[in-house]
N, C-alpha and C positions, 0 to 999 in steps of 0.2 A: 064439541069440535070446533076448532078455529081454522078458517080458511083465510088466506091473504090473496087479494086480487090486486095486482100490479098492472096499472094501466099504461098502454102505449110504449112498450119497450122498443128501443131502437138499437138494433145490433151493433151498428157501428159507433154509437155514442154512449150507450147505456150499460154495457155489459158488467162493469164493476159495480155499479150502484145496484143494479138489479140482482147481482150475486150477493151484495151485502143485504139487501132486502130479504133474499131467501135465507141467508145465514141466521139473521136476526129472527126472522120468523120461526125457524126451526129451533134455535137456542132458547127462544122464549115461549115455547109451548104450542105453536101452530102445527097442525098436521099436514098443511099442504100450502103451496103457493102456486097459483094460476096466473099467467102473464098473458097480456094481449099485445097487439103490435106485431112487430116482425118476429117470425119464428126463428129461434136461435138455438141450434143444436149444441154449440159450444157452451152456452149458459147452462142448459139442461145437463150436459156431460159433467161439468164442473160441480154443480149442486149434487148430483147423484154420486159423484166420487166422495164428496163430504159426507153424505149419509152412509156410504158404504164403509168408510173409515171410522167415523165418529158415532154412527148409530142413527136409529130412527124409532119410530116411523116418521117419514117425511116424504112427500111427493111434490114434484115439480111438473107442470103441465101447461101447454099452450093452448089457448081458446081464441077464436076468432071473434066471437061475439060477446062482448061484456054486458051489453044490454039483456040478453037473455040469461046470462048468468046471474045478474042482479035481480031480474024479474022473477026468476023461477027458484031462487035460493029459498030453502025451507025454514031457515031462522031469520035474524035480524041482520040488516047490513048497516055497517058503520064506516062512513067515508071520514078519513082523517084529512082535515084541512085547517089552515090557520084561520079561516073565516067562520068556522064552526062555533057551537056552544062550548063553553069550557068543560073539559073532562071531568072536573071534580063536581059539576052540576048534574051529570047524566050517567056517571060510571056504575052507580049502584042499579039503576034501571036497565043498563046494558047487560050487567052480571046475570040478570034473571034469565036470559036467553040461553037455551042449550047449545044452539048452533049460531055461530057468528062469522059473518063474512066481513073482513076488514078490507077496505078499499083505499089503496094508496096511489097517487098519481105518479106520473113520469113527466111526459110533455105537459102541455096545458090540458087540464081536465075538462071534458065536455060538460057543458051546462046541465044536460040531462042527468048526470050523476048526482047532483045536488038534490034534484027533485025525486029521484028513484030510490034514493038511500033512506033508510029508517031514521038514521041519525047522522048529522053533519057535526063532527067533534073536533075541536081545536086543543091540542096539548099546550099551546101557547098562541097568542095572537100576534106573533112576529114571524117573519120568514125563517124557515128552518128546513132541514132535510127530511124526507120521508123515511129514511132510515131511522133517524132519531125519534120521529113521531111514532113509528111502529113500535120501537122498543119501549118507550114510555107508556104508550097505550097498553101493550101486552103485559107489561109489569103491573100497572094499576089494575087491569082487568083481573088478573089472578092473584091480586093481593101479595105479590112477591113470592108465591109458592113455587113458581116455574124455576127459581134459583136453586131449588133443592132436587130438581129432576135429574134422574139418571136414564141414560139412553140404552134401550135394548139393542142387541146385535151389533155392538160396537167392536172394532178391532183395535182401536186406539183409545186410551183414557190419560187423563192428566192427573198426577199426584200433586196436589197443592203443597206448596212450601214457601218459605219466607223469601228466598232468593233462588235464581237459577231455574231450569227447566227439567222437569222429570216426567216422563210418560211411562205407560205400561202397555204391552201389547196383549190382547185378549184371544186373539186367533192366531 
């Protein structure tokens, strides 16, 4: 099970980025995204609509306390930060864990997150987006197998083709 923890969502400023974090988490094999910061019904509604149309399982939830979430998580916690150890040095060790909590920042990440996480991992040591870091991490974690995933309970699907857009309705 892969859970993504998005820290510090700001409803007025972050709805698009947080939505993209949820979309990447879902598409790249996570089962849920938990966000902290401001509770945003619009964000939740948007993500649930994607799951309803494109399939799941995937859940989005708001949590007020990230500390207890990290502390009580039954598996390993992986904080994605450009200041962390290179992903290529630790990914094999991380793959051994059955349950993984992937922590991504929004606003400035509290210093406690670095100390509470089992791993602080950098997908690069340059400034970059948490959306990009999440995609690269999930891809490396699953050895690219998430690209072959099909989603159950979907209403819409894509028929891949060289050009143009073609979809199919399942429901």
